N, C-alpha and C positions, 0 to 999 in steps of 0.2 A: 380407451385411447391407445392406438398403436402407432409405431413409427415405421413408415414405409422404408424399404431398402434405399430408394432414391433419396429420401430425406436424410438418412444416416450417411450415405455416400457424399451428399452435399456438405454435411457438417464436417466430415473428414477433410474434404477438399478445402473448406474454409479455414480449418485449424492449421493446415500446412502453411498458410500465408500469415499466420499470427493468431493470438488468442481470440476467442469469440466471447464477447460480453454483450448480453442482450436480455432485457426484461427479467433479470434474476438468474439467467443461465450463464455459467462461466465454464469454458472448455479451453484447455491449453495442452500443448505437446512439448516434451523435452526429452531428447535422446531416445525417441521411439516409445516413450511412455506418456500416458495421458492422465490429466486431472479433469474431473467434472464436478462442478458444485452448483447447487441451487440453495435457496433459503431453507429447504427442508432436509437436504442430504449433501454428503461430501465424499468423493471417491478420488483416490490418489494412486499413482504408479500403475495404471491400468494398461493391459495389452489392448490391441484393437478389438479382439473378441470380447474382452471384459468391458471395454468402453461401449460396445454395442448393447450389452446387458444393462449397463448403467443408464444408457440413453433410453432404453425401454422403460426403466423405472422412473425416469424423468420425462416421460413421453409428452406431457403437456408443455413443458418448457422447450423441448426439442422441436415439436411440431409448430409451436408458436413462433420460434425463431425462423423456421423454414417458411412459414406463411408470410411473415413480414419481410424477410430478407430475400427470398427467392420468388415467391408468388407475386406479392405486391411490388417489391423492388423499391427503386429510389424516386419514384414520382412524388415530388415534394408536397404539393397541395393535396393530391389524391390520398397519399399515405397519411397525412395529418388528419384529413376528414374521416377516413376509415378507422383510424385509431381512436379518434374522439368518439365516433359512433358506438364503440363498445367499451368506452371508459378506460382506455389503456393508461391514461395518465393518473387515474385515481384508484385503480384496483390491481392487485397482483394477478399473475397468470392463473392460479387455481381459482381465485374468486371470479375472474372473468369467465373461465371455462364452465364453472357451475352455472353462472347466469346465462351464458350462451347456449347451454343445453336446452333451455326453455325459450330462448329468443330474447334479444334486447332491442328496444326501439327508441329512436330519437325523433324529434320533430324539427323540420327545417322549413320555416314558413308554413305553408299548407300541406307539406309533404310529411309522410311518416316513412322513415327508413329503418327497416328492421334487419337484424343479422342473426343467423343461427350457425351452430358449430357442426362440422362434419366429423366423421369417425377418425379422420387423419389430420385434424387440425385446420382443414380448409374452411373457409366461411362462404355462406350463401346468403344473398341479400334479397330483400323484397322492397320495392318502392311503390307507394300508392298515396292517395289523398288521405288526410287524417280522418275524414269522415267515414272512410271505408275500412278502418282498422278492425279486424275480426270478421269482416264479411267474407263468405266463401267465394272462391274464384269463379264458381258457376254463375254468380250474380253480377260479375264485373266483366268489362271488356279487357281481355288479357293481351298484353303486348310482349314481344320477344326481343325487339330491337329498341334500345333507348332512344334512337333518333326518331322513331315513330311517334314519340310523345310530343313532337312539334305540333301535330294536329290537335292534341289535347289542350295545348296552351293558346291556341289561336283565338278561340271564341269563349265567351262566358256562357252560363247556363241558359241565358235568354237569346243566345245566338249572336250577340254583339261582339264586334272585333275588340280584342284586348291590346291596345297600343303599348301598355305597360305590363311587361311580363311579371313584375313583382307586385302587381295589384292583388288584393285579397279576393280575387274572383275566379280562382282556378276551379274548373269543373271537377266533380267527383265521378265515381262509377267505373274506375279503371285500375289496373295493376300491372306492374312489371315484376313478376315473381321469379325466384330461383335463378338469380344472375350472380356473376362474380363481382368483385370489388370494382374493377375497371368499368364495367357496364353500369353499376350502381351510381358511381360518381358522374359518369357521362349522362345518366338520366337526370340527376340533380342539376347538372349544368345545362341540360336541354330545357328544363322547366324554368330554372332561375339562372340565366347566363352570368358567368364570372363571379357568382357569389361565393363559391368554394375558395377560389384563389384570393379574393379580397378579404374573406374571413381569415384565412391563414396568414396573409400578409399583415393584417392587423394584429393577430396573435404574436407574430414575430417582430412587431414594431417597425414594419417596413411598408405600411400602407401609404401610398402617395396620394395625399388629399389635395384636390384643386378647389379652392374656395370660389365664391360667387364672382368677386371682382376679376380674378384672373380668367375665369371661364367666360365671363361676359366680354372682356376686352379682347379675347382672341377670336370672337365670332366675326364672320365675314358675310357678304351678300345681304340677303334680306334680314338676317339676324344680327347684323352689325349694330342695330339701334338699342339692343337690350342693355348696354352699359349705361344708358341714360335713365334707366329705371331708378327712382329714388330709393334710398335705403329703407325707408319705412314700407315701401311697396314690396321690397324683397322679403321683409318680415311677413307680409301678407301672402306672398308666394309660398314661403315655407309652411305657413299655417294652413294654406289651402291644399298643397300637394304632398307634403312630406310628413305625414302623420300616419299612424298605424291603420286608420280606417281607409286610407287611400293607397298606401305602399308599405310592404313588409320589410323594406330595408330601413336601417337605422341611419339617419342623416348624420354624417360626420363633417360635412362642409359647413362653413360659416360665411359671414359676409366677406371677410378677409382674415388673414392671419392676425390673431390678437383682437379681433372684433367679432364677438360671438352674437348670434341671433338669439332673441328671447324665445322664439317659437320652439316648442318641444320637438326633439329629433326622432321620437319613436323608440320602441323597445325591441325591434327585430334582431334576430341572431346574426345577420350579416350586414356589413356596413355599406353605406352609400358614400363613395369617395368624391363625387362631384355632381353638380346639377345635371340631371339626365336630359335626353333629347326632348322628352315630353314637357319638362319644365321650361327648357329653352324656347320651345315652340310657343307655349302658352305665354311666356314672358314677353315675346314679341308683340302679341296682341295687347297685353296689359300695358306695355310701354306706350303704344299708340293711344290707348284710352287715357293714360295718365297725362297726356299732353293737353287734354281738354280742360278748359276753365270751368270752375263750378258755377252753377246758376241757382237762382232761387225760384222754385215753382210753388204754386198754390193749388192744393187739391182739397176737394170737399169729401171727407170720409167720416163715417161714424167711428167711434172707438173700436167697435168690433171689426169693422172693415180694415182699420189700420193693423190690428192684431192678426187679421186673416192674411194680409199681404206678408207680414213677418213669418207666419206659419208656412206660407207657400215657399218663400225663399229658403227657410230651414229645411223643408221636406225635399226640395230639389237638391240643395247642397249636400244633404246627408244621404241622398239616394233612396228615400223612403216613399216616393210617390206611388209605387206599385203595391206597397203594403197597406195603403189607405183604402179601406173598403168603400165601394160606391154607396152603400147604405148608411155609412157613418157620416151623416151631414153635420155632426157636431165637431168634426175635425176641420180645421181651417183650410187645409190643403185638399179637402175632398173635391172631386172633380165637379160635382153639381154645385157646390158652394162657389168654386172658382168661376163656373159658367154663369151663375147668378150675378156674381160681382161684375163680371165683364158686361153682361146685359144691362146692368144698372149704371155702371160708372164709365164705360168706354163709349166714345162716339163712333161714328161710322168709319172714321180713319184710324181707329184703334188708339186714340189718345185717352189717357186716364183723366177722368173728370172733364173731358173736352179741352184739356190744356195741351197745346202743341209743344213738341220738343224744341223746335226752333221757331218761335213766334215771329222773329224779325228777319228770318233768312229763308223765306219761301223760295223754293226752286234751287237753293244752293245745296251742294253735297255735304253730307255729314263728314267732318274731318276724320272721324274715327273709322269710317267705312268707305272712304274714297279710294282713289287709285294708290297703290303702293309705290 
């Protein structure tokens, strides 16, 4: 590890304004003489040329100071994320430099962010899907601009639009290699918008959480009705949308301040500070549906057919329908099993067991699907 002339000159300039204290490095000037200390060494009464020699001996500490104070600078959330990614809060500079020689990687949702050390203390980053860790770049789509990753986040592996960027459906097969810290964080923010800032605000105790009630009450227009959703239905909303299988954010919002929901909030590394637009949009439809009165219907089903209907709902809810092989007719949600049940139990109008949904309202609009 070497200290560049520009790095040493920057250190001299900084000391002129007052003592430098950073990550175990201490440098001070008094009456034209310098003191330099690290956890491993101590130098006092140095001339400028002697300080240069001492800085060379403490190259890891000096280059580390330069990287964070001059290269990265004061960007609050970016700086916090990059320091976290190399374990700056848990390990000394020599320990980190030893690890960074071989590369250090962290996971952020479905992203793997790795960092390696350069010969002058600068860091270089690589951002890719966790499934592609270790894959040669020749096998991946390589990007140079973090904003180009917007195309990666738009569709899932089956070509379906991803309305929720933090859904666990990020496609693999790409990489943004050999970028600086600024581009690395911009890539993370492109894939998972606002997650770095919200994560750091939470760490610093400053995350502003908007709970369900306040979010619902401020809605206007067609979404104004969601504040009518019963509390128990909000529990179902959270259980439906805000779990690890559906979203990688960790739900921090509750029904209202002091009234926590029973639904699990997930284990993601970055917090969700308020009901997202997808939840609000879905809640509008659920609010309309919850206005309906319950009715009693009578269906003729065998026990196996009842269990099959339950299997179909579970498979759709868990997104497993495409995993069920057509030859596996023992699976309740198998396509041929479902077609057989439809042929047997549905009439020509699509009514289960021939039972109409609105037997006494022929020709009237379904209130759940009428005009808004």
